[in-house]
C-alpha positions in Angstrom: -73.7 72.0 -21.8 -74.6 73.9 -18.7 -72.2 76.3 -17.0 -72.3 74.1 -13.9 -71.1 71.2 -16.0 -68.3 73.4 -17.5 -67.1 74.3 -14.0 -67.1 70.6 -13.0 -65.0 69.8 -16.1 -62.4 72.5 -15.3 -62.2 72.6 -11.5 -61.3 69.8 -9.2 -64.6 69.4 -7.3 -64.3 66.2 -5.2 -65.9 66.9 -1.9 -67.8 70.0 -3.2 -70.7 70.7 -5.5 -72.1 73.6 -7.6 -75.4 74.8 -6.1 -76.1 77.5 -8.6 -74.8 80.0 -11.2 -76.0 83.6 -11.6 -75.2 86.6 -13.8 -73.8 89.6 -11.9 -72.2 92.9 -12.9 -68.8 91.2 -12.7 -69.8 88.3 -14.9 -70.8 84.8 -13.9 -70.8 83.8 -10.3 -70.9 80.1 -9.3 -71.9 79.3 -5.8 -70.1 76.2 -4.3 -71.1 74.2 -1.2 -69.6 71.1 0.6 -70.7 67.7 -0.6 -72.1 65.9 2.5 -70.7 62.5 1.3 -67.1 63.6 2.0 -65.4 64.6 5.2 -63.5 67.9 5.1 -59.7 67.7 4.8 -57.0 69.6 6.7 -55.5 72.4 4.6 -52.0 71.7 6.1 -51.6 67.9 6.0 -54.5 67.0 3.6 -55.9 64.3 6.0 -59.5 64.0 7.1 -60.4 66.3 10.0 -63.3 67.2 12.2 -65.5 70.1 11.3 -65.4 73.1 13.6 -67.1 76.1 12.0 -67.6 78.0 8.7 -65.9 81.2 7.7 -67.4 84.0 5.5 -67.6 83.7 1.7 -64.5 83.9 -0.4 -64.4 84.7 -4.1 -62.0 83.0 -6.4 -61.4 84.3 -10.0 -61.6 81.5 -12.6 -60.7 81.3 -16.2 -63.0 83.6 -18.3 -65.7 81.8 -20.3 -66.0 83.2 -23.9 -64.7 86.5 -22.6 -67.1 86.6 -19.6 -65.4 86.7 -16.2 -66.2 83.8 -13.9 -65.9 83.8 -10.1 -66.4 80.9 -7.7 -67.9 81.7 -4.3 -67.4 79.4 -1.3 -67.5 79.7 2.5 -64.5 77.7 3.6 -64.8 75.5 6.8 -62.4 75.4 9.6 -61.4 71.9 10.9 -59.7 70.5 14.0 -56.9 68.2 12.8 -55.6 65.5 15.2 -52.7 64.6 12.9 -50.9 68.0 12.7 -52.7 69.6 15.6 -54.5 72.9 15.8 -57.4 74.5 13.9 -56.9 75.1 10.2 -58.9 76.1 7.1 -60.0 73.0 5.1 -58.2 72.0 1.9 -59.6 73.7 -1.2 -58.3 71.6 -4.2 -58.9 74.4 -6.8 -56.7 77.0 -5.1 -53.2 77.2 -3.7 -52.9 78.9 -0.3 -54.7 82.2 0.2 -54.7 83.2 -3.5 -57.8 84.9 -4.9 -57.7 82.9 -8.1 -58.1 79.3 -9.0 -55.1 77.0 -9.9 -56.5 76.7 -13.4 -56.4 80.5 -13.9 -52.9 80.6 -12.4 -51.6 78.0 -14.9 -53.4 79.7 -17.8 -52.0 83.1 -17.0 -48.5 81.7 -16.5 -48.6 79.8 -19.8 -49.5 82.9 -21.7 -46.9 84.9 -19.8 -44.2 82.8 -21.5 -45.0 84.2 -24.9 -46.6 87.6 -24.1 -45.7 90.5 -21.8 -47.4 90.5 -18.4 -49.3 93.7 -19.4 -50.7 92.0 -22.5 -51.8 89.0 -20.6 -53.5 91.2 -18.0 -55.4 92.9 -20.8 -56.4 89.7 -22.5 -57.8 88.1 -19.3 -59.3 91.3 -17.8 -57.2 91.3 -14.7 -54.5 93.4 -13.1 -50.8 93.3 -13.8 -50.3 92.2 -10.2 -52.5 89.2 -10.7 -50.4 88.0 -13.6 -47.2 88.7 -11.6 -48.6 86.7 -8.7 -49.6 83.8 -11.0 -46.1 83.7 -12.5 -44.6 83.8 -9.0 -46.8 80.8 -7.9 -45.9 78.9 -11.1 -42.2 79.5 -10.6 -42.3 78.5 -6.9 -44.1 75.2 -7.8 -41.6 74.6 -10.6 -38.6 75.1 -8.5 -40.0 72.7 -5.9 -40.6 70.0 -8.5 -37.9 70.3 -11.2 -35.3 67.5 -11.6 -31.7 68.3 -10.9 -30.4 64.7 -10.7 -28.7 64.7 -14.1 -26.9 68.0 -13.8 -23.2 67.3 -14.5 -21.9 70.2 -16.7 -22.8 73.8 -16.0 -22.0 77.1 -17.6 -21.7 80.4 -15.6 -22.0 83.8 -17.2 -23.3 87.3 -16.3 -25.6 89.6 -18.3 -26.3 93.3 -17.9 -29.8 93.9 -16.6 -29.8 97.6 -17.2 -27.3 100.5 -17.7 -24.9 101.3 -15.0 -23.1 97.9 -14.6 -26.1 96.2 -13.0 -25.5 92.5 -13.5 -27.3 89.2 -13.0 -25.4 86.0 -12.7 -27.0 83.0 -14.6 -26.0 79.4 -14.2 -27.1 77.0 -17.0 -27.2 73.3 -17.5 -25.1 72.7 -20.6 -26.6 69.3 -21.3 -30.3 70.3 -21.3 -29.6 73.9 -22.2 -31.8 75.4 -19.5 -31.5 78.0 -16.8 -30.6 76.4 -13.4 -30.2 79.5 -11.2 -30.2 83.2 -11.4 -29.0 85.8 -8.8 -28.5 89.5 -8.6 -24.9 90.7 -9.0 -21.6 89.1 -10.1 -19.6 89.1 -6.9 -18.2 86.1 -5.0 -21.2 86.1 -2.7 -23.6 85.8 -5.7 -22.0 82.5 -6.8 -21.7 81.3 -3.2 -25.5 81.5 -3.0 -25.8 79.3 -6.1 -23.7 76.5 -4.5 -25.6 76.9 -1.2 -28.8 76.4 -3.2 -27.4 73.5 -5.2 -26.3 71.6 -2.1 -23.2 69.6 -1.3 -24.5 66.3 -2.7 -25.4 67.7 -6.2 -22.2 69.8 -6.3 -20.1 66.6 -5.9 -21.8 65.2 -9.0 -20.5 68.1 -11.2 -17.9 67.0 -13.7 -17.3 70.3 -15.6 -17.8 74.0 -15.0 -17.3 76.5 -17.8 -17.0 80.2 -17.2 -15.0 83.2 -18.2 -11.8 84.4 -16.5 -13.7 86.6 -14.0 -11.6 86.0 -10.8 -14.5 85.9 -8.3 -16.1 83.1 -10.3 -12.8 81.2 -10.6 -12.2 81.4 -6.8 -15.6 80.2 -5.8 -15.7 77.3 -8.3 -12.3 76.0 -7.2 -13.3 76.3 -3.5 -16.8 74.9 -3.7 -16.5 72.4 -6.6 -12.9 71.0 -6.3 -13.8 67.7 -8.0 -15.1 69.4 -11.2 -12.9 70.4 -14.1 -12.8 74.2 -14.5 -12.8 75.1 -18.2 -12.4 78.7 -19.5 -14.9 79.6 -22.1 -13.4 79.6 -25.6 -15.7 82.4 -26.9 -14.7 84.7 -24.0 -11.0 84.1 -24.7 -11.5 84.9 -28.4 -13.5 88.0 -27.3 -10.5 89.2 -25.2 -8.2 88.6 -28.2 -10.4 90.6 -30.5 -10.5 93.5 -28.1 -6.7 93.5 -27.9 -6.4 93.5 -31.8 -8.9 96.4 -31.9 -6.9 98.3 -29.3 -3.8 98.0 -31.5 -5.7 99.6 -34.3 -6.9 102.4 -32.1 -3.4 103.0 -30.7 -1.9 103.1 -34.1 -4.4 105.7 -35.4 -3.7 107.8 -32.3 0.1 107.6 -32.7 0.3 108.1 -36.5 -2.2 110.9 -36.9 -4.7 112.0 -39.6 -3.1 110.1 -42.5 -3.5 106.7 -40.8 -6.9 107.6 -39.6 -8.0 108.0 -43.2 -6.0 104.9 -44.3 -7.7 102.7 -41.7 -11.2 104.2 -41.9 -14.0 101.7 -41.9 -11.6 98.7 -41.5 -12.4 97.7 -37.9 -14.4 94.6 -38.8 -12.0 93.6 -41.5 -9.4 92.8 -38.8 -11.9 91.2 -36.5 -13.9 89.0 -38.9 -13.1 85.5 -39.7 -11.4 85.3 -43.1 -14.2 83.2 -44.6 -16.8 85.8 -43.6 -15.2 88.7 -45.4 -17.0 90.2 -48.4 -15.2 90.4 -51.7 -14.7 94.2 -51.1 -13.3 93.6 -47.6 -11.0 90.8 -48.9 -9.6 93.2 -51.5 -9.1 96.0 -49.0 -7.3 93.5 -46.6 -5.0 92.5 -49.4 -4.0 96.1 -50.0 -3.4 96.8 -46.3 -1.3 93.7 -45.8 1.3 95.1 -48.1 1.9 98.0 -45.7 4.1 97.7 -42.6 1.3 98.3 -40.1 1.1 97.3 -36.5 -2.5 96.2 -36.9 -1.4 93.8 -39.6 1.0 92.1 -37.2 -1.8 91.9 -34.6 -4.1 90.4 -37.2 -1.6 87.7 -38.1 -1.2 86.8 -34.4 -4.9 86.6 -34.1 -5.2 84.2 -37.0 -2.2 82.2 -35.7 -4.0 81.7 -32.4 -6.9 80.0 -34.2 -4.6 76.9 -34.7 -4.5 76.5 -30.9 -8.1 75.3 -30.8 -7.5 72.7 -33.5 -5.3 70.4 -31.3 -6.7 67.3 -29.8 -4.1 66.5 -27.1 -3.3 69.0 -24.4 0.4 68.4 -24.6 0.6 69.5 -28.3 -1.7 72.5 -27.4 0.7 73.5 -24.6 3.7 73.4 -26.9 1.9 75.6 -29.5 0.7 78.0 -26.8 4.3 78.4 -25.6 5.4 79.2 -29.1 2.5 81.7 -29.7 3.3 83.3 -26.3 6.9 84.0 -27.5 5.6 85.6 -30.7 3.1 87.8 -28.8 5.4 88.9 -26.1 8.1 89.9 -28.7 5.7 91.6 -31.1 6.1 95.0 -29.5 2.3 95.3 -29.3 1.3 96.0 -25.7 -2.3 94.9 -26.0 -1.2 91.5 -27.4 1.5 91.2 -24.7 -1.1 91.8 -22.0 -3.4 89.2 -23.5 -0.5 86.7 -23.7 0.4 87.2 -20.1 -3.3 86.8 -19.1 -3.3 83.4 -20.8 0.0 82.4 -19.1 -1.5 83.2 -15.7 -4.5 80.9 -16.4 -2.7 78.4 -18.6 -3.6 75.2 -16.8 -7.3 76.0 -16.7 -7.1 77.1 -20.3 -5.7 73.7 -21.3 -8.5 71.9 -19.4 -10.5 72.5 -22.6 -8.7 69.7 -24.3 -9.5 67.2 -21.5 -13.2 68.4 -21.4 -14.1 70.3 -24.6 -17.1 72.2 -23.3 -17.9 75.9 -24.0 -20.5 78.5 -23.2 -21.7 78.6 -26.8 -25.2 77.5 -25.8 -25.0 80.0 -22.9 -24.5 82.9 -25.3 -27.6 82.0 -27.1 -29.5 81.7 -23.9 -28.2 85.1 -22.7 -29.5 86.6 -25.9 -32.9 85.0 -25.1 -32.7 86.6 -21.6 -32.1 90.0 -23.2 -35.1 89.5 -25.5 -37.3 88.7 -22.5 -36.2 92.0 -20.9 -36.6 94.0 -24.1 -40.0 92.5 -24.8 -41.3 93.9 -21.5 -39.5 97.2 -22.0 -37.4 96.3 -18.9 -38.3 95.2 -15.4 -38.2 97.7 -12.6 -37.1 95.2 -10.0 -34.5 92.5 -10.2 -36.9 90.1 -8.5 -39.5 90.3 -11.4 -36.7 90.0 -14.0 -35.2 86.9 -12.4 -38.6 85.4 -11.8 -39.4 85.8 -15.5 -36.1 84.3 -16.5 -36.9 81.2 -14.5 -40.4 81.1 -16.0 -39.3 81.3 -19.6 -35.9 79.6 -19.6 -35.7 77.0 -16.8 -38.1 74.5 -18.3 -40.0 74.4 -15.0 -43.1 72.1 -14.7 -46.5 73.6 -14.2 -49.1 72.2 -11.9 -51.5 69.6 -13.4 -55.0 70.9 -14.0 -58.1 69.1 -15.3 -58.4 71.1 -18.5 -55.9 72.9 -20.7 -57.0 76.4 -21.6 -53.9 77.5 -23.5 
């Protein structure tokens, strides 16, 4: 098969033709020309227009052929469009906008960028890092314009640390399809406000449930912007707060009792925090020995295990009665971290009990957050939040890519 035929098979050429291919220092160079059987089309509205003049040659990088770089060379025409008015460059079906690479190369680079770092993709296709970044940017922009949001009814909101120094990114996920919906820099009220502005009033009204942690800026925005949705506090974040309170009791007891207790409780942190069925035989034996002693951490451990029963209720009324009982135990335990945790639950009790009316959680979100961290670690970090967020969209939002004539990857 001739190189001209390969180009016709991989590039949308209706209205154009290949007049020749030559070998240059940069690789293969294919010269394109207009096909006289077709009238030029306006680059703005896509309708037929009247020819005005011809611009100078432009080079478009195409997908390499067996490791040999391929460029398309074409002198675009300017047309006078009576439909949208004015003088515009004609529609070039193989390229988007003023990009210097073909749509086929853009989709190919973007596809590989989902599994490799941008630097590795640039090396593989003999192009610059900026070219790969531009291709991903173009793919994400196309995907955001064409992805379907009609079935979004349950969302999860969480933040992840982008780098050291409390630099956060707020991610909003679709809990049904387990995909990223939106990502924005920061975790303030204004950050989540931008998400609801992007989602729009009509789609916001379709939301049935919103799951997030007890971060007050998130709670305030959700209640103000999505009043019809049921706000559910994430079960896993609540358990995380409880585990931190239990561990704080252990730390305080060691600090109060001195060196003897420090030796006694050495290497026991995860014994108190683990689920009982996850303990090893050695840890289980050590726990049995410590439970015989009158330790504050043992009381905290028993309260932690008693709280587990709360999640087993089906009806919110029974769960409320048990929560009131557990609240009395915790506030009379003389353990300040557990008292603080109990009062935190009391302040948010109604939203906490919403879990039994709509049992959703951010369990899937935690897995997606881990994937987001892997994306950052794989690239050894992104210097700008824009590139980081762009890559999150590209790898986690399940965005559609433009259709091309041939799949290269």
